[in-house]
Structures are given as C-alpha cells and as structure tokens.
N, C-alpha and C positions, 0 to 999 in steps of 0.2 A: 671419814674422807670421801666415802662413796656419796653422802648427802651433799657435801660441798662440790664435788665434781658434777652432780646432777644440776645443781644450781647454776654452776659455771656454764654448762652446756646450754641451759635455758637462756641465760642472759646473752650468750654468744649469738644463739639463733634470734633472739629478740632484737639485738643490734643489727643483724643482718636485714630483718624485716624493715625496721625504721629507716635504714639507709636505702633499701631498695625502693620503698615507696616515695621517699623524699627526692631521690635522684631521678626517679621516673617522671615525677612532675617537673622537676628543674629542667630535664632535658627537653620535654615537649615545649614549655614556654621559651626556653632559650633559643631553640631551634627556629621556632616561629620568628622571634626577634631578630635572629641572625640572617633569615631569609628576607624579611621586611626591610631591614637596614642595609642588606647586601654586605654584611661585615664578615670576613673570614675569620678574624679572631673570636667573635661571638659564636660562629658555627663550630669553631675548634673547641671552644669552652663547652658547648652544648654536647658534642660527641664525647667529650671528656666525662660528662655527667652520665652518658650512656654506658661507657666503660665501668663507671662506678656502680651502675645498676647491675651489670654482669658480675662485677666483684662481689656485690652483696649477695648474689645468688651462690657464688662460690663460697662465701663465708658461711652462709646457712648450711650447705652441704658439707663443708669441711668440719664445722662443729657437730653435725649430725653423726657423721662417720667417726670422728675423734671420741665421741662419746659412747661408742660401742663397748662392751665388756670385753675383757680379755678372753682369749680362747686358746685351744691347743696349737693353732697355726701362728698365733701372735700372742705369746705368753706375756708380753709387755704392754699390749693393749694397741690402740690405733691412734694414740695422741699425736703422732707425727704427721697425720693427715692434715692437721691445722696449719703446719709449717708448709705443706705442700700447697694447700689452698692459697696461703699467703704469697707464695712464689708465683703461683698461677695469676694471681691479681696483679702483682708486680709486672709480670710480663704483658699483660693486658694494657696496663698504664703506658709501659714503654712503646708498645705497638701504637696506641692512639697518638702519642707524642710524635713519632716517626711519620705518621700519616699526614699530620698537619704541618710538619716541616716542609713536605712536598707541596702541599697546598698553599702555604704561605710564600714560598719561593716562586711558585707559579704566579701569585698575586703580585709579587715584587716586580717580576718581569713585565707582567701585563696588569698594571694598576686599575682599579675601578673605583668610582665614587662610593663613599659610605654615606647612607641616608638615615638622618634622625628626624622622622616624620611625626612623632607623636610622643606625648608623655608616657604612654604605655611602655615604649621601648626603653626608656630610662628607668621607669618604676619597676619594671620586671628585673632589670639588671641589678638595681640596688637592693631589692627584696632578696635576690639570690645570694648577694654578699652576706647578708644577716642570717639567711638560712644556713649557709655553710659554716658560718662561725658558731651557730647553735648546735649543728651536728657534730662539730669538732669538740665543743664543750661536753656534749653528751657522751661522745666517745671517750674523752678523757676521764670523765667521772666514772664510766662503766669500766674502763681498764684498770682503774685502782682497785676494783674488786676482782675483775677476771684475769688481769695480767697476761694479756695475749698479744703476741707479735702481729697477728692478724688485725686486731682492733686497734693496735698502735699504729699500724700502717694506714688504716681508715682514717684515724684522727689526723695524722699528718696530711693525708691526701685532701681532707676537707679544708685544712688551713691553707694548703697550696691552692685549692680551688677558690677560696675567697680572695686570696692575692691575685689569682689569675683573672677572676671576674672584676675586680677592682681595676686592673689594667685595661680590660676591654671597655670599661666605663669611661676611663680617661680617654682611650682611643676615640670613642664616639664624639667627645668634646673637641679633641685636637683635630680630628678629620674635618671639622666644620670650618677651621680657621687657616688650614694649610693644604697645599696641594701635594705635599710630600706623602709617600705610600706608608703613612704611619700605621694603617691597619695591617699591612704585610709585615712590618717590623714587629709590632706587638704580637702579632700571630707567631713569628719566630721565637720571640721572648717567652710566650705562653707555652709553646711546644718544648722549649728548652727546660722549662721548669717541670713540665710533666714528665719528660724523659728523666730528668735529675731525680725526682721524686721516686719514680719507678726503680731506678738503679739502686737507690739507697734501701728501699724495701726489699728488693731482690737479694742484695747483700746480706741483710740481716737474716732472711729466711734461709738462704744457703748456708750462712754460718750455723744456724740451729739445726739444719739437716745434717751437715757434715760433723757437727759436734764441736762445740766451744769448750775451752778449758774452764774449770771452776774459777769464779771471780776471785781477786786477790783477798778481798775482805773476807770471804767465806773461808778460804784457805787459812788465813791468819786466825779466825776464830777456832777452827778445828785444831790448829797447832797449839793455840792457848789453852784449850781443854786438855790435850795430851801432855803438855809439859808439867801438869800437876801430878802426874802419875809416875812414881819412881821406877815402877815396873818396866817402863819404856825409856829408851834413850832419845826418842824422838820419832819423826816420821821420815820414811824413806821416799814415798811417792804418793800422789793423789791423783786418781783418774776419774773424771766425771763422765757419765753416760746419760744422755738426754733422750728419753723415749716419748717426749711430749710434756706439755704443761702439767705441773704438779706430779710429774712421774720421772724424776731424776734419781739415779743411783750413783753414789760416790764410793769408789773403792779406795781404801786407805791401807797402805802397807806400813806396819809399825816396825821399829827397830827394838827388839826385846832386850831387857837388861839381864844379862847372864848371871847376875848375882841372885836373881829370884827364881823360884822353882817354876815348873811349867803350870802347876795348878794355881800359883800366885798370879802368874801373867794372864791365864785364862780367866780368872776371877776379876782381875783389873779390867780385861777387855770386855767382859759382860757389863761391868758398871759403866764403862765408857759408852757402850752401844745404847744403854738406857738414856744416858745423858745427852747423847747425839739425837736420839729420837725425840726428846723433849724440846731441844733447842733448835733443830733445823727442820725445814719443810721438804727435805729430801731424805731418802734412805741412805744410810751409811754402812757399808759393809768392811769389817776390819779383818786383817789377816797379817801373819808374820812367819818368817822362816826362822825356826829356832837356832839354826846354824849361823845366822847372821846377827850377831849381837851389836 
C-alpha cells in the first residue's frame, strides 16, 4: 500500500507540473492575441489559463502535503489536504469567472471593435483548443490510475477551457460580420461556464471534506458478504470515514445471532474481516453489541 501511495503522489505531482507548464505557455500566447485583437472574451480565456497555472501549483503542493506519513498529531495522515487544494482551485476558478463577468458587462455597455489582423491570432486560438483537449485526455488517463478529485477537476476544467476557446474563435469570426456586441455576449457565456465549472468542483471537494456516505454499490457488496454468515442476523449500520484517497475506514455494526456463542460470533467476525480486506480497497472495522440480537 505504501508503494502504491508513493506512486500516486509522484503521478499527482507530475500532473501538476505538466498542467503548470502548459497553461503558462497558453496564457502568454492567448493574452497577446487578446490584446492584439482587442477581444475581451480572449483575454478572459487567457486569464482563465493563468488561474489554471495557479491551480497546478496548488495541485503540486496538495499532493506533496497529502503524501506526508502519519504522525502523532495526525494519526490518519494528511490525505484530506488533497481535497483542500481541490477546493482552493475551485474558488480560484469561480473568482476568475466573476472578474470577467464584470469586464464583459462593461464591454457590453461600451462596445469596442474586435480585430482579426493576422493568421497568427486564429492559429494560436485553434492550437489552444487542441492543446486543452490533449491535456484533458492526459488527465483522464492519469486519473484512471490515481483516482483523485483534484485531477478530475483539472480534467473537467481542461474540457471547459476547450469549449470556451472554441467560443472565442467563433466570436472572432462573427465580430467581423456584425456590429452587435458579440464579444461581450460570448465573454459573459465564457464567464458563466467558468463559474459553473468552479461551483461543481467546489461541491465535490466540500462533499469529500464533510464526508460522504458509502456508495450504494459498496453497501450492497458488504451486505451480500454478511448474509452468508448465520452467526449474524444482518447489519445495523454502516458509517464511512474518509481521511483522504486510499485511506477510507468503514465501520460496520453487525446484529449477532443469539443462537450462537460469543466465540462462534467472534470467529465468524474474524473470517469476515479477512474477506473484507481481500475484497475492498478500504479498511472495514466490525463491531456488535451482544445485547442486541
């Protein structure tokens, strides 16, 4: 388990570095294009990449701290730092979206022409779309191994960014054939997508920090194992405790069958524990009250 956790932390940090470098390059080129074309939607898209760069730094820090070994002050480890970094990333995404809602409204009130003066502008915007799709695919494949809410949020953010950049490319074309404030409208749409993405990511990470219940499928699997043991009448309760990725503890209260002796029930519980250890990637603690049959 320790070796697997070490690989997980390494891959998580690697993901952060790849996203950091990629978004830094995209920010520079997109912002230059945004200034040259005088497009508020492209500038909003560029600053969104800047927040992604900061997010990548938080991802690296989060995985670094989450990988620290357990100690006396934190007997269950530092795994929840990954959820905290994910929440911080979500807040940054929301802040960036709100900032450009303001800028887009100002542009809507006082429209300015958008300029497409060279192939460079269109080319950079098109390359950015494919770059974001490639990053989303990279994050998706990596998350199949790592299973991280933070990397999942990064993957979704990359997909949203690709859609956002596509919208800005469409804006460049439409702004050349109409006097309507298309740039400001698309800027508002882009900002709305950014804010929505941020809220969805925040919701998931807040849920992980507060503690989600065990999913129905896992509960049914636990119940299916217990039902084969006549020493128990079933399960009274299942409580899940999430201390970070790969560090979940599930407490199961069993209902003992009073027809069996305490030693028989204990023996059955020991066998159950071994079975759970083989079947699940989380720790299962069993207990029962002998007075409650």
